[in-house]
Each structure stands twice: as C-alpha cells, then as structure tokens.
N, C-alpha and C positions, 0 to 999 in steps of 0.2 A: 943450394936449390939446383935441381936438374932442369935448366932451361929448354934443353931440346925436348924433354918429355912434355913440357908445357907446351911447346911448339907444335908437337905432334898432336896433342889433345886439342889444341885450338884449330888446326888445320882439319882434323876429323869433324870436329864440331861445325866448322864453316861449311864443309862439304855436305854434311847431313842436313843442315838447315837450308842450304841452296836447293838440294833436291826436294825437301819437304815443301818449300815455297813454290818450286816449279809444279809439283803435282797438286798443290792446294789451290792454285789459281782459278781452276774450273769450278771448284766447289764454292767459291767466294763470288762468283758472278752473280749479277741480278737474276732473279727468279722469273722466267717467263712460262706461265702456264695457260693453256687453253681453258678458259673459264667455263665453256659450255660443257666440258667432259670431265672436269676435275672439281671436286666438291670444295666447299669453302674451308673445312678443317684441314684438308690436304694442302690447300694453298697456304695456309697458316703454318702448317708444319714445314712446308718447303722454305717459306720465308724465315722462320726461326732458325732453320738449319743453315740458310745462307748467312744469317747474321752471326751464327756461332762460328762458321768457317772464316767469315771476314775478320772476326776477332782473333781467332787462331793464327790467321795470317799476319795480322798486325803484331802479335806477340813474337811470331818467329822472325819477322823483319827486324823487330827491336833487338832480339837476341843475336841476330846475325851482325847487326851494327856493333853491339857491344864485343862480340868475338873478334871481329875485324879491328877494333880500336885496341883490344888487349894484344893481339898479334903485332900491330904497330908499335905498342909500347914495349914489346918484347924485342923488337928489331932495333928500337931506340935505346935499349938498355934501361928503360924505366919500368920494366914489368915487376909486379910484386910490391910496389910501394903504394901506399895509401894516397889518393889524389887530395885528400883533405889535410892530412896532418904530415905526410911524408914518411911516416914509420913503415917498417915492413909489414905486409900482410901475412899472417900465419900460413905456412905452407899447406896445412890441412884445409884451411879455407879455400885456398887456391886450388887444390885437389878437387874439392867439391864443385866449384864454379871458377875455371881459370880466367873467366872474364870479369870477375868481381873487381871493383875499383876502390873499396873502402875496407879499412880495418874494422874489427868488430866494434870497438868503441865508438868510431865515427859513425858506423851504419846505425848503432843504437841511438845516437843523438838525432839522426834523421828521421827515426820511426816515430 
C-alpha cells in the first residue's frame, strides 16, 4: 500500500474541507430579514436555505474530523486496519474514502 499517496489524499481533503468550512460559515448564520420589506415566503426560503447550509457545515466538520483522525492513524502506523476487527481494509475502499475506518464486512454489520 502506498501510504504517501494516502497521506497526500488526506492532506488535500483536509485543506479542501477547511476552505469549504471557512467559506460556508456566513451562509449558516442566522437569518435576519427586515419583515416590513420582505415577504413571508422570502423569509421562509431564507430560513430553509440557512438550515440547509448549517447541515452542510455540520457534515463538512464531521468529514474533517474523520480525515484528521485517518491522518493521525497513518502517522501512528495504524492506517488501513479496520477499527472493529483489525483486518486490513481493502485498498480500493481506502482509495474511494481514505478516512474510512471499517472493512466492508464490519460496515455491513453496522448498517
């Protein structure tokens, strides 16, 4: 397994997520609208958009935590092992998502 390639993938993923989180902060802020000049449906749309942005931010932060944890496991020499059973996670699975923590069998058991 080419650990340096996975290190690069994780570092790029972390940088991208940090940038997305930084730019997404303003969209997830509470909606403040002048009720005298904005209609009710516009306010509802703005509130719905804010909720969608807040959920996207939450998902990005979760992904960032997972990517940082994977990089830490890589630095400790524990990268690529299933956290449940200890068996190696298939490399193709790691290529798809280098922050994955479970082999296919353990992931299916959790589903």
